[in-house]
C-alpha positions in Angstrom: -11.1 -10.4 17.2 -10.8 -6.6 16.8 -10.4 -5.2 13.3 -9.5 -1.6 14.4 -5.8 -0.8 14.3 -4.1 1.0 17.1 -4.1 4.7 16.9 -0.4 4.7 15.9 1.9 3.5 13.2 5.5 3.6 12.2 4.3 4.6 8.8 3.1 7.9 10.1 5.7 8.2 12.9 3.0 8.2 15.6 2.5 6.3 18.9 0.1 6.0 21.8 0.9 7.5 25.2 -0.5 4.5 27.1 0.9 1.8 24.9 0.0 -1.0 27.4 -3.6 0.1 27.8 -5.4 1.0 24.6 -9.1 0.9 23.7 -9.7 -1.9 21.1 -12.7 -0.1 19.7 -11.1 3.2 18.8 -7.4 2.5 19.1 -7.1 5.5 21.5 -5.3 5.6 24.8 -7.6 4.6 27.7 -7.0 8.1 29.1 -6.7 10.9 26.5 -5.3 14.0 28.3 -5.1 17.7 27.4 -1.6 18.7 26.2 -0.5 15.1 25.5 2.8 14.8 23.7 2.3 11.2 22.8 1.8 12.1 19.1 -0.9 9.6 18.3 -2.5 9.8 14.8 -5.5 11.8 16.2 -3.2 14.3 17.9 -0.8 14.7 15.1 -3.4 15.1 12.5 -5.0 17.9 14.4 -2.1 20.3 13.8 0.2 18.5 11.3 -2.5 17.0 9.1 -0.6 16.5 5.8 2.0 14.4 7.6 -0.6 11.8 8.5 -2.2 11.5 5.1 0.7 9.5 3.6 3.4 7.3 5.1 6.5 9.2 6.3 9.1 10.3 5.3 7.0 11.3 2.3 8.4 11.0 -1.1 11.3 8.6 -0.5 9.6 5.4 0.6 7.0 2.9 -0.5 4.7 1.3 2.1 2.5 -1.7 2.8 -0.7 -1.9 4.8 -0.7 -3.0 8.5 -4.4 -4.0 8.4 -5.0 -7.6 9.5 -8.2 -9.3 8.1 -9.6 -12.6 9.4 -9.5 -14.0 5.8 -7.4 -13.4 2.7 -7.1 -14.8 -0.8 -4.9 -17.6 0.5 -8.0 -19.2 2.1 -9.7 -19.6 -1.2 -9.2 -21.9 -4.2 -10.6 -20.0 -7.2 -11.4 -22.2 -10.2 -12.7 -20.0 -13.0 -12.9 -19.5 -16.7 -13.0 -16.6 -19.1 -16.5 -16.8 -20.7 -16.4 -16.2 -24.4 -12.6 -16.3 -24.6 -10.8 -18.6 -27.1 -7.3 -19.7 -26.5 -4.7 -21.7 -28.4 -5.5 -25.0 -29.9 -6.4 -27.7 -27.4 -3.1 -29.6 -28.0 -0.7 -30.3 -25.2 2.2 -29.6 -27.6 0.8 -26.2 -28.5 -1.1 -25.0 -25.4 2.1 -23.7 -23.9 2.5 -20.5 -21.7 4.5 -18.6 -24.3 1.9 -19.3 -27.0 -1.0 -17.7 -25.0 -1.9 -14.1 -25.7 -3.3 -11.5 -23.4 -2.9 -8.6 -25.8 -5.4 -5.8 -25.7 -5.6 -2.0 -26.3 -6.3 1.0 -24.0 -6.9 4.4 -25.5 -5.1 3.4 -28.7 -2.1 1.9 -27.0 -1.4 -1.8 -27.7 -0.6 -3.9 -24.6 0.9 -7.3 -24.3 -0.7 -7.8 -20.9 -3.9 -6.0 -19.6 -2.1 -4.4 -16.7 -2.1 -0.7 -15.6 0.1 0.3 -12.7 -0.9 2.4 -9.8 0.0 6.1 -10.0 3.7 6.8 -9.6 3.5 10.5 -9.2 3.9 13.6 -7.0 6.8 12.0 -5.1 10.5 11.6 -5.4 10.0 7.8 -5.8 8.6 8.3 -9.3 11.1 11.0 -10.4 14.2 9.2 -9.1 13.2 5.8 -10.4 11.5 6.9 -13.7 14.0 5.1 -16.0 13.6 1.7 -14.3 9.8 2.1 -14.0 9.5 3.1 -17.7 11.8 0.4 -19.0 10.1 -2.3 -16.9 6.6 -1.3 -18.2 7.9 -1.1 -21.8 9.5 -4.6 -21.7 6.5 -6.2 -20.2 4.1 -4.4 -22.5 2.0 -2.7 -19.7 0.9 0.8 -19.0 2.5 2.9 -16.3 0.6 5.7 -14.7 2.9 8.7 -13.9 2.7 12.0 -12.1 4.0 15.5 -12.2 7.4 15.0 -10.4 8.6 12.6 -13.0 9.5 15.5 -15.2 9.1 18.6 -13.0 5.9 20.4 -12.0 6.9 24.1 -12.6 6.6 25.2 -16.2 5.8 28.2 -18.4 3.0 27.3 -20.8 0.8 28.9 -23.4 -2.8 27.8 -23.7 -4.8 28.5 -26.9 -8.3 27.2 -27.8 -8.3 24.9 -24.8 -4.9 23.3 -25.6 -1.4 23.7 -24.5 0.5 24.9 -27.5 3.8 26.1 -26.0 5.6 25.0 -22.8 9.0 25.2 -21.1 9.9 22.8 -18.3 12.4 24.0 -15.8 13.8 20.5 -15.3 13.4 17.3 -17.1 12.5 18.8 -20.4 13.3 15.6 -22.4 11.3 13.4 -20.1 8.3 15.7 -20.4 8.5 15.8 -24.2 8.9 12.0 -24.5 5.8 11.4 -22.3 3.7 13.9 -24.3 4.9 12.4 -27.5 4.0 8.9 -26.7 0.7 9.7 -25.0 -2.5 9.4 -27.0 -5.9 10.9 -27.1 -6.7 14.5 -26.2 -3.4 14.7 -24.3 -2.9 18.5 -24.5 -6.5 19.5 -24.0 -7.5 21.3 -20.8 -9.2 18.7 -18.6 -9.7 20.5 -15.3 -9.6 23.9 -13.5 -9.3 23.9 -9.8 -9.1 26.8 -7.3 -7.8 26.2 -3.8 -10.3 27.1 -1.1 -9.0 25.5 2.1 -7.4 28.1 4.5 -6.0 25.4 6.7 -4.2 23.4 4.1 -0.4 23.9 4.3 2.3 23.5 1.6 3.8 20.0 1.6 6.5 20.5 -1.1 5.1 17.9 -3.5 2.0 16.3 -2.1 -0.2 17.6 -4.9 -3.4 16.2 -3.5 -3.0 18.6 -0.6 -1.1 21.5 -2.2 -3.9 22.0 -4.8 -6.4 22.7 -2.1 -4.5 25.6 -0.4 -6.4 28.9 -0.4 -4.9 31.3 -2.9 -3.8 28.6 -5.4 -5.0 27.4 -8.7 -4.3 24.3 -10.8 -4.9 23.3 -14.4 -4.9 19.8 -15.7 -4.5 18.4 -19.3 -5.6 15.1 -20.7 -8.1 12.5 -19.2 -11.2 13.7 -17.4 -13.9 11.2 -18.3 -13.5 9.5 -14.9 -15.3 12.5 -13.3 -17.9 13.5 -16.0 -15.7 15.0 -18.7 -15.4 14.1 -22.3 -11.6 14.0 -22.8 -10.2 10.5 -23.5 -6.4 10.4 -23.0 -3.7 8.2 -21.5 -2.4 11.0 -19.2 -3.8 13.4 -16.6 -1.4 16.0 -15.4 -2.1 18.8 -12.9 -0.1 22.1 -13.1 -0.1 23.9 -9.8 0.5 27.6 -9.2 0.1 30.1 -6.4 -2.0 33.2 -7.1 0.2 36.1 -5.9 0.4 39.8 -6.6 -1.2 40.8 -9.9 -3.1 37.5 -10.4 -6.7 37.4 -11.5 -9.4 34.7 -12.0 -12.3 35.7 -14.2 -15.7 34.0 -14.9 -18.3 35.5 -17.2 -16.4 38.8 -17.2 -16.3 39.1 -13.4 -13.3 38.9 -11.2 -13.6 36.0 -8.8 -10.2 36.0 -7.3 -7.6 38.8 -7.1 -4.1 38.5 -5.7 -5.0 35.1 -4.2 -8.1 36.3 -2.4 -11.8 35.7 -3.1 -13.9 38.7 -4.0 -17.3 37.0 -3.8 
């Protein structure tokens, strides 16, 4: 049994040129030729890299994995117990599902169930379905992780003493204010400063994980940063992305590091 997937997928709109003859070790065509227009994942990623990072068309779909494993959870019967946990009274008339409690607390937010969703952010999926996602999480008593496109990424803000004190959202102002209002912890404290240094990264129009790495850009984040060595505890982490064009400057210790989007080091 080979665990390596073929070097193509409908998720990335790629395919092998020699579909009938493919190396099971690498997933590549048995003959890889110069100038091939087969658009396998290796070839496509070489010059259209961002389009192979996420399933396509990006921003309007959700996706599932094609990976096949020799075993999965259906092969196991798991009989476990929660050590140190105490439930309802051991009475068949009282030990009913609706009497059990899984309530907990995360960053000051009370939860009915200890569930935190994956990140719905930086895509149209989150922005267009925000109402349903938010209502569903609220009714179930869980936490939903959101991203920039839920309320709009472009904004004019004023930062004072490491905190965002004034802001203006170009679209989705009410959503933005509601999210900030209901977040907890150091939600408006600066958590991250990033400067793009990759000259080969190209704009994707919303894939923030790529856009923030473009040479000549800068991004600030507010909220949570303890996951990578910081001290801010918060229920949100938002990146604000901006290009560094004419008249822009980045200073450190009184010295200019970047001017008009170009390094001066």
